[in-house]
C-alpha positions in Angstrom: 0.0 0.0 0.0 2.8 2.4 0.9 4.4 1.7 -2.5 1.2 2.7 -4.4 0.9 5.8 -2.3 4.5 6.7 -2.9 4.1 6.1 -6.6 1.0 8.2 -6.6 2.9 11.1 -4.9 5.8 10.7 -7.3 3.4 10.9 -10.4 1.7 14.0 -8.8 5.1 15.8 -8.4 6.2 14.9 -11.9 2.9 16.3 -13.4 3.3 19.5 -11.5 6.7 19.9 -13.0 5.3 19.8 -16.5 2.6 22.3 -15.6 5.1 24.8 -14.3 7.3 24.3 -17.5 4.3 25.0 -19.7 3.4 28.2 -17.6 6.9 29.6 -18.0 6.6 29.2 -21.7 3.5 31.4 -21.6 5.2 34.0 -19.5 8.1 34.2 -21.9 5.6 34.7 -24.7 6.2 31.5 -26.5 3.3 30.1 -28.4 1.1 33.3 -28.2 1.4 34.6 -31.8 -1.6 32.9 -33.2 -4.6 34.6 -34.8 -8.1 33.5 -35.8 -10.3 35.3 -38.3 -12.8 34.6 -41.0 -11.6 37.7 -43.0 -8.3 37.7 -44.7 -5.6 39.8 -43.0 -5.4 43.3 -44.6 -2.3 44.3 -46.6 -0.1 47.3 -45.7 -1.7 49.2 -48.5 -5.2 48.5 -47.2 -4.1 49.5 -43.6 -2.7 52.8 -44.9 -5.8 53.5 -47.0 -8.1 53.0 -44.0 -5.8 55.3 -42.0 -6.7 58.4 -44.2 -10.2 59.8 -43.6 -11.8 62.2 -46.2 -12.1 65.9 -45.3 -13.2 67.4 -48.7 -12.4 67.6 -52.4 -12.0 70.8 -54.3 -10.4 72.1 -57.6 -6.9 71.7 -56.1 -7.1 68.1 -54.9 -8.5 65.6 -52.4 -7.9 66.4 -48.7 -7.7 63.6 -46.1 -6.5 63.3 -42.5 -4.8 60.6 -40.6 -7.2 59.4 -37.9 -4.4 58.2 -35.8 -2.6 61.5 -35.9 -4.9 63.6 -33.8 -3.1 64.8 -30.6 -4.8 67.0 -28.1 -2.7 69.3 -25.9 -4.9 71.5 -23.6 -6.7 73.8 -26.1 -4.5 72.9 -29.1 -5.1 70.0 -31.4 -2.5 68.7 -33.9 -3.4 66.7 -37.0 -1.7 65.4 -40.1 -3.5 66.3 -43.3 -2.7 64.9 -46.7 -3.5 66.7 -50.1 -3.5 64.5 -53.2 -3.2 66.9 -56.0 -5.7 66.6 -58.9 -5.4 70.0 -60.5 -3.1 69.8 -63.6 -2.0 73.5 -63.3 -1.0 73.1 -59.8 0.8 69.9 -60.5 2.7 71.6 -63.5 3.8 74.5 -61.2 4.9 72.3 -58.4 6.8 70.0 -60.9 8.6 73.0 -62.4 9.4 74.4 -58.8 10.9 71.1 -57.7 12.3 69.8 -61.0 15.9 69.8 -59.7 14.9 67.4 -56.9 12.7 65.0 -59.0 14.4 61.8 -60.3 13.7 60.6 -63.7 10.0 60.2 -64.5 8.9 61.2 -61.0 6.2 63.8 -60.6 4.8 65.5 -57.5 1.8 63.6 -56.2 0.8 64.9 -52.7 1.8 66.9 -49.8 1.4 66.3 -46.0 0.8 69.2 -43.5 1.1 69.0 -39.9 -1.5 71.5 -38.6 -2.1 72.7 -35.1 -5.5 74.1 -34.3 -6.6 76.4 -31.6 -10.1 75.0 -31.3 -11.5 77.7 -29.0 -10.3 80.6 -31.0 -10.9 78.9 -34.4 -7.2 79.5 -35.6 -4.7 77.3 -37.1 -0.9 77.0 -37.8 0.8 74.9 -40.4 3.8 73.6 -38.5 5.3 71.4 -41.1 4.9 71.0 -45.0 6.2 67.9 -46.8 6.1 67.5 -50.6 6.2 64.0 -52.0 6.7 62.5 -55.5 5.8 59.1 -56.7 4.6 56.8 -53.9 6.5 58.0 -50.9 9.5 59.9 -52.1 10.1 63.0 -49.8 11.2 65.9 -52.1 11.0 68.8 -49.8 10.2 69.6 -46.2 9.7 73.0 -44.4 9.1 73.5 -40.7 7.9 76.7 -39.0 10.0 77.5 -36.0 10.8 80.5 -33.6 9.0 83.8 -34.1 7.4 82.7 -37.4 4.9 80.6 -35.4 1.7 82.8 -35.8 -1.8 81.4 -35.7 -4.1 82.5 -38.6 -7.8 82.7 -38.6 -9.4 79.6 -40.3 -10.7 80.8 -43.7 -14.3 80.3 -44.6 -15.1 77.4 -47.0 -11.6 75.9 -46.8 -10.2 72.4 -46.0 -9.0 74.0 -42.7 -12.6 74.9 -41.7 -13.8 71.5 -42.7 -11.0 69.9 -40.5 -11.8 72.2 -37.6 -15.5 71.0 -37.8 -14.3 67.3 -37.7 -12.2 68.2 -34.7 -15.1 69.9 -32.9 -17.3 66.7 -33.1 
């Protein structure tokens, strides 16, 4: 009887050792990178497309904002706005202006603006402007620093007014 009891205790101790071993694997992050979904996993292009939400479209281009870029600091709100140029005259002017920086067949396609809004006063400041050619080829970048940081009143019927309305919701 003592042998059976001793064998049972030994088996119990050995099985606890296996459990602890499995638990340490979970703590270390082993075996936890599985997913289950009916839908196919989105591609990087699809994720990037979902990131940009429409603001408005006018004769210059299509204005969108990155929904993950909105940062609120007290009364100021910062957001990244993208303008995809559709106006041929604007594109020609930009391509001439940045011709020395364009490689081969590249043409200007869009610009990104980092804009800070003073929501209470309905004013805005373009902190950074980046011009891109092709898919994501950065051509030029300009940042406002120092004494040049002056907020302006949001113009009526502009993309800035439409963006401010989105931020106020």
